[in-house]
N, C-alpha and C positions, 0 to 999 in steps of 0.2 A: 781749612781741612774739609774735603768733601768726601762722603761715602755713599756709594751706590746702594739702593734698597732693592729689594726682590723684584718689585715691577720694573720694566725696562725703561721708564721713564722718571721714576722716583728716586730722590736723593736726599743726603742730610748735607747742609751747609750752614756754616756759623752756628752749629748746634741746633738748627731748625729744620724740620722735615719739610720737604716740598713735594707734591704729588707729580709734578712735570716742570719742565723748564720753560714753559711758556707763561710770561708775566704780560701785564698790560702796562703801557708806558704812561708817565705822569703827562696830564694835560689833554689826553686825547680820550680818557675814559672816565673824566670827571672824578666823582667819588664811589664809582662802580653801581651805585643804588639806581640809576636811571636803567642800566643794562639788566639788572636783576629782574626786570619784568619780561625780559625776553630769554634768559636761561639762568641756571643755578650757578652762581658766582663760585661755589665750591669746586667746580670743575677746573678752574684756573691754579696755575702754580703759585702765582702771587698777583696782587693789585698795588700798582705804586699810584697812589692817589695824587690829585692835583695839587700843585705847589701851594705851600702855606707860608704866610708871613705872620708876624706877632699881631698886628690889627688888620681889620677888613680893609681890602682894596677894591675899587670900582673898576679898574682896568682903564684901558685907552679908550679913546673915542672911536667911532666908526669913521672909516672902514677899517675893519681889523683882520679880515681874512681875503685872500686872494687866490682863485685856483690858478695853477701855472702847469705847463706841459709836465706830465709825469709827477705832479706833487702840489703842493700849496704853501703859500706864505702867510705866516700869522703874527700878529702883533696884538695879542689880546691884553697884554699889560699885566699878566699874573692876577687877574681878578680872583679873590678868593674871600671867604667870610672871616679869616682870622683863625689862628691856631685853636683859641679857647673854645670858640663855637662849634669848630670841627670836633674837638674831644668831646665836648658836652652834647651836642645835638645830632652829629652825623656818625661818628665812630661807633656808638651803641647800636645802630642798625648794621653796620657792617661786620660786627662781632659775631653775629649769628651764623655767619657763613665761614665754612671750613676751609679757610685759605690763608696765606700769609699776606700781611699788610705792611707795606713799605710807606712811609710819609715822606713826601718830596719837601725840602726845607730851602727857603731862600730869605734873604736880607738886604737892606741897603747898605749895612755895615756890620762889622764883626758883632757888635752888641746885639743887633736883632737876630743873626743867626743863633748866637748862643741862647738868647731868650726863647726862641722858638723850640730850639732842641731841647732845653730843660723841661718845657712843658710836655714834649713828646715822650721824653725819656721816663717819665712817671706815668704815662697813659696806658691803660691796660688795653691790649689789642693791637697795638703798634709793635711789630716785631722788629723794625729796623728803620733807619734814616737814609734817604738820598739826598745828596746836597746839589742843588742847582748852583753852580758857580759862574753862571754866564749873565750874571748881575753886576751892574756898575756899582763899584765901591765909591761911594759918595765922598769919603774922607781921603780918598787917594787920587781926587782929580777926574773921577768917572771911569777909570780904567776898570775892565771887567775882572771879577775875582779870579776867574780861570784863565786869564790872559797871561799872567805874571807868576812864575814859579814860586818866588819867595813869599809873594802874598798869599798864594794858595797854600803853601806849606804852613804858614802861620795860622791860617784860618782852620785848617784840618787839624792841627796840633792843639788848638784852644777847643775845638768841639769834641775832640776824643777825651777831653778831661771832664766834660759835663753829660756824657752819656755812656752807658753800659751796653747800649745796643749796637749791633752792626752798623757800620757807618760807610755808606757807598758814597763814591763822588761821581757825578756826571760831568764828562769832561766835555769842553767845547772844542769843535773842530777848527775854530776861527783862531788859530795859532800858527807860528812858523813850524814848530816841531812838536808833534803831540807827545813824543817821547819825554820832553823836558817836564811837562805839566803831570805826566804820569809818573815820573820819579819823584816830583816833589810830594804826591799824594802818597805813595810808598813809603818815603822816607819819613812822613808825618804819621805813618802807622793807620792809614785808612784800611778798612776791611776789604775793600773791593772797589773797582772802577766800572763806571757804566760809560760805554762809548757807543754812539756819540749823541750830542745835542745838536740842535738844528744849526744850519749854515746861514749866515748874513746874506739876504738878497733883496732884491727890488723888482717891482713891476710899475710901469707907467701906462696910463691911460693915453693912448694916441689921439683920441679925440679932444679931451680936455687939456692934453700935452701937459700932464702933471702926474707925479707919484700917485698911485691908487690908495696906498695905505696912508692913514692919517700921520702916522710916525715916519713915513717915507720908506723905511726899511723894516723888514721882519725876517722871521726864521724860516728857512726852507726845509721842508719835511717831504716824506713820501718816497716812491720808488727811485726818483732822480738821485737820492742820496745813497743808495744801497753800495754802489761800488766804493764810495769814500769811506762809509762806515766799515766795510769789510777790509779795506786796506789798512785802516788805523787799527782795528783789532788785531789784524795779522802782525802789524809792526810791534805792538805793544806785547803780544804774547811771545813774539819771537825773542825779545829781550828781557822780558820781565815774568815769564810763565811761572817761575818758582817763588816768585815774591808776591804775587797777587792773585787775585780772581777777577775774571772780566765777565760783565754782563752786556750783551750786544743789544743795540738799538739803532734803527735808522733804515727805512725803506722796505721793511719785511712786509710782505703781502701773502706770501705763498710758502709753502713747506720748503722748496728749494732756497728761497731767500733765507729762511731760519737756518737751513743747513749749512749755507755759506757762512754765515756768522759762526755756527758751531765748529765747523772744520777750520775756521780761521783762528779759533781759540776761545770763543765764549762758552761759559759754562750754561748759561741761560740767556734767553732772548726776550726783549720787550716788544710788543705789538702796538704801534701807534696810530698813525694816521689812517691805516686800513680799517679802523674801527669806525671811522666816520661813515664810509660807504658800505661797509660790510661787519656789522657788529658781531657776526659769527665767526669771523676770520680766526680768532685765537683758538676756537675749538676746532675749527677744520685743520689748522696746523697741528695741534695736539694729534688728531687721528692720522694726519699726514706722516708725522714722525713715527708713530706706531708702525705704520705700514712699511715705511722706508726700512726701519730697524729690522723687521721681519724679513723682508725682501732680500736684504744684504746678508742676513745670517748673523746678526750681532745679537748680543744678549742683553746689552744695555746702551743707551745713547752716549753714555760717557766714553765709550770707545772712539766716538767720532770726534771728541773735542781736540782741536788743534791738529788733526790728522793731515790737514793740508801742508804741514811743514815738513812731511817726510820728503818731499821733492827737492833736491839740492840742485841749483843752477852751476854748472862748471864753467 
């Protein structure tokens, strides 16, 4: 249930008040504290922190990042300090900012997902959870949780039983039909869907004649994936708009990009790769949305959500 507030960008969702629909994406903003040296994090609608596992992870060996045309490939390997260290040492500093905090959760099996979710459910200052389901399920022969609808349904169903906080699922685009995995999450009572995670890609060094990334493949993000993200949001909203809430992510670098996500059906959007080369991009997009709403004569940005669906092809 979403409710507009008096300000043109503020709203209430999951019983939580957000100042605006501009969030930062997991993995591209670390835990926010680095950027706090540049501007007040309280200006953001929400921060989705870097992915958390139960124990500390060192991540993959280099090379871990490759610049590509209109984007980048990354294979960081989900490096993080572990959920308990995050709660004890990082979260207290984040709590001083007046913004919403979502914690990104991942695991190598269902047990680890559950253990991380249980720690975060009791953590003061974490408003909700975002599931990274693009991780290999070791007990299922290496298949990613987000690739098989039944596996995804089982995972989300179990996590809903261990947390009272809003549970968002970040869907992988590396599937045959995004509607199938979206339906699995909706059936398992996920509170919302985040579309989309990175696409699987590769870059080859033509001099060394070998893959550049140590892991050979990595996740493609940046402007190159914007049209894919917009298409998948549009598809899911068109079929399930009365059943779920969509948060858009993928390729957003400008106000126009964010508007494409919103017009396709996203209630809020996350800024990812753009933070690497312009850490002020979320603030610029917030101001750009305000200007667009005023120019178009709308009273609230929610009037734009899903509006692109008004056109019917005959």
